[in-house]
N, C-alpha and C positions, 0 to 999 in steps of 0.2 A: 679850869682843867678840863683835859679830852673825858671824850666816856672811854669806855676799853675798845669799843668798835671802831673808834677812830685810832688806835695805835698801831694795827699792821698797813694802813691807806698810809702812802706819802701826797703829801699836799704840796702842790704847785702853785706857784703866785705871780702872773704877768702882770708886772707894774708898765703902764707907757709915763714916761719924763718928758711932757713938753715945756717948751723955753721958746726963747726971739732970740737970734742972730748967734747960733751955735750953742745957747748954754747948755742943753742937753746932754750935748756931745762932750763938753767939757766936763760936766759934772764927775761922766761915767771915765771919762778920762781922771781926773782929780781923783775919786774913786781907787782907780788901780796904781795911779803911781805915788798913792801914801799909802800904800799897802792894806787902807781898808779893806777890799776884796778878798785878798788874799787869808786876813784874820778873818772875816765873815766866813769861808770857805773851810777854813778849820776848826771851828765851832762845831761840838756835839749837834748829831743830826743831820749837817749841813751833806744835804746832794748836788743842789748845783745854784749855781751863781752866775750866771753870765749875762751880757749887756750883748744887747742886737740894736743893729741899725735899720728900720725902712728904707728900702729904693727909690719909697712916691714921698717920703716926707722927713723931709732934714731937721726940721725943730723936734722931734721926737728921736726919744731912746731908747728900747724894750729890755727890762731885766727879766729875766725868766729865774726864778728864785724857789727851788725846791726842799722840802724839810721832810725826814722821817715821819713827823706826828706832830698835832699844835702844839704839846708841850717842848719840843724843840723851837717852834714856831716864840711861843710864850718865851722860852730863855734867853732867844737871841733879840724879841723887844725889849726884854730887861739887861740886856748885857750896856755894857757903854760903847758899842759900836753905834747904835742907835743916837746917842747924843750928836755922835760924828757924822752922821747920814742927815740927820735934822738939820745940823747947820751947814751940811754943803747943800743940800735943797733950799737952806733961805738964801744963801750965798747967792746959787745960779735964775732966782725967782721962779722954779720948779713948779707946775700943776702937774695931778696925778692921775691917772684910769687905772682901776685895781681888777685883776678880773682871778679869778681863783678857783681849781681845777684837784678833786679829789683821784687820785689812782684809781684804775678799773681793774681791780686784782683777778678780774676772770678774764684776763690777757683780750690779746688782737682775735676778732671774730672768724674764725676761720673764710668767711665771705672775702675777708680785706685783705685776708692773708696777698693774696696774690697780684694785688698794687704795691705791695712794699719789695722792694730791692732793697735786700742789705750786702 
């Protein structure tokens, strides 16, 4: 269970799925085509669930997965969707590298804002 301090911070998880012969991309395509991604995006606390493809690595897919808090992630992990995801990961024989980030509630420093074009 998340402590009270974590309740106001969004958590973003970058998952790099790597396979062979295009299997990571096929995994992401099946996640979308079967409606798994749509269902996850509708789960309470989900802020983002999007796949990206690195230009210099055709065998890797990046999932950027953001949640309101740890409790939302825990509920997602306990949901039936995790079984479907794990089954597809196994089907495509994917390996994973995971990075986890917590939102900086202080915002973007003034010194960095000049480099951001909106």
